[in-house]
C-alpha positions in Angstrom: -6.1 5.0 -9.1 -8.6 6.0 -6.0 -12.2 6.0 -6.9 -12.5 4.0 -10.4 -14.9 1.1 -11.1 -13.2 -1.9 -12.7 -14.5 -1.0 -16.0 -13.1 2.2 -15.9 -9.8 1.4 -15.2 -9.5 -1.9 -17.4 -10.6 1.2 -20.6 -7.7 3.1 -19.2 -5.7 0.2 -19.3 -6.8 -0.6 -22.6 -6.4 3.0 -23.8 -3.0 3.3 -22.7 -1.6 0.1 -22.4 0.2 0.7 -18.8 0.4 -1.2 -15.8 -2.4 0.0 -13.2 -2.0 0.3 -9.4 -5.6 0.1 -8.3 -6.4 2.0 -4.4 -9.0 0.9 -2.1 -9.4 2.4 0.9 -9.9 0.3 4.2 -11.8 0.1 7.0 -12.8 -3.2 7.4 -13.0 -6.6 5.8 -15.6 -5.8 3.7 -13.4 -3.2 2.0 -11.1 -5.9 1.6 -12.8 -8.1 -0.3 -13.6 -5.4 -3.0 -10.3 -6.2 -4.3 -11.6 -9.6 -5.9 -13.3 -7.1 -8.5 -9.9 -5.5 -9.4 -7.5 -8.4 -9.8 -8.1 -8.8 -13.2 -7.2 -5.2 -14.3 -4.7 -4.4 -12.0 -1.1 -5.5 -11.7 -1.1 -4.1 -7.9 -3.3 -3.7 -5.4 -2.6 -1.0 -2.6 -4.7 -1.1 0.6 -4.9 2.0 2.2 -6.5 3.6 4.8 -9.3 5.9 4.8 -7.4 8.8 5.6 -5.6 9.3 2.4 -3.0 11.8 3.2 -4.0 12.6 6.5 -1.6 9.3 8.0 -4.6 7.0 9.3 -3.7 3.5 9.9 -6.0 0.3 9.5 -5.3 -3.4 10.7 -3.4 -5.0 8.5 -4.4 -8.3 9.7 -7.3 -8.1 7.7 -5.3 -8.4 4.5 -4.7 -11.7 6.0 -7.4 -13.4 3.8 -6.4 -11.6 0.5 -4.9 -14.6 -2.0 -1.3 -15.1 -1.9 -1.0 -14.6 -6.0 -2.1 -11.0 -5.6 0.3 -8.2 -5.8 -0.1 -6.5 -2.6 1.2 -2.9 -1.9 0.1 -1.4 2.0 -0.2 2.3 3.1 -1.6 3.6 5.7 0.5 5.6 8.5 3.4 2.7 8.0 6.2 3.8 10.5 9.8 2.5 9.9 9.3 0.8 13.4 6.7 -1.1 12.0 8.7 -2.7 9.1 10.0 -5.7 11.1 6.5 -6.9 11.5 6.0 -7.4 7.8 9.4 -9.3 7.1 7.6 -12.4 6.3 5.0 -10.3 4.4 5.1 -10.3 0.4 3.8 -6.7 0.3 5.1 -3.5 -1.0 5.3 -0.9 1.9 4.9 2.5 1.5 6.4 4.1 3.9 6.7 7.2 2.3 4.7 9.8 4.9 7.3 8.0 7.7 10.2 9.9 5.8 8.9 13.5 5.7 9.8 16.4 8.0 7.1 18.3 9.3 7.0 20.6 6.3 6.1 17.5 4.1 9.5 17.6 2.9 12.0 14.4 2.7 14.2 13.9 5.7 17.8 12.3 5.1 17.9 11.7 9.0 14.9 9.7 8.8 15.4 7.9 5.3 18.4 6.9 6.7 17.0 5.4 9.8 14.6 3.4 7.5 17.5 2.2 5.2 19.3 1.2 8.5 16.3 -0.7 9.9 15.7 -2.4 6.9 19.1 -3.7 6.3 19.0 -5.0 9.9 15.9 -6.7 9.9 17.4 -8.1 6.5 20.7 -9.4 8.3 
C-alpha cells in the first residue's frame, strides 16, 4: 500500500483481516526511518524508489539501519546483475521490471538469465 498513513492501514487490516505490505518511497535516510511508524501494522515493508514504475534507483545502503526483525522488500531498478550484492542480506527483492522487454511484457530469456544467476550465486 502506497501513500496510506498507519491508521488507515490498521483500519484496512482490521476490516479485511489480511496481511499488509506497506510501501515507502525512499530518497534519503529520513524516508527510511518512516518504517518505524508502520512496522506494527505491516507484515512486510517495501522500500521503493521515488520513481514508482519509472525504474529509478535509490541507495540500498540506506537500509542498513533497519532492524533485522523487520521483513524487508526492496524495489527500485534492481537488475539481475545486482542480485549477488544482496546474497547475505535478508531482503525480498522485486526484480520484476528487469524481467520485461521494451513493451513491458515478461521476457522468457531475461527470466532464464535471472534464474541462472540466482542458481550460480547459491551454488
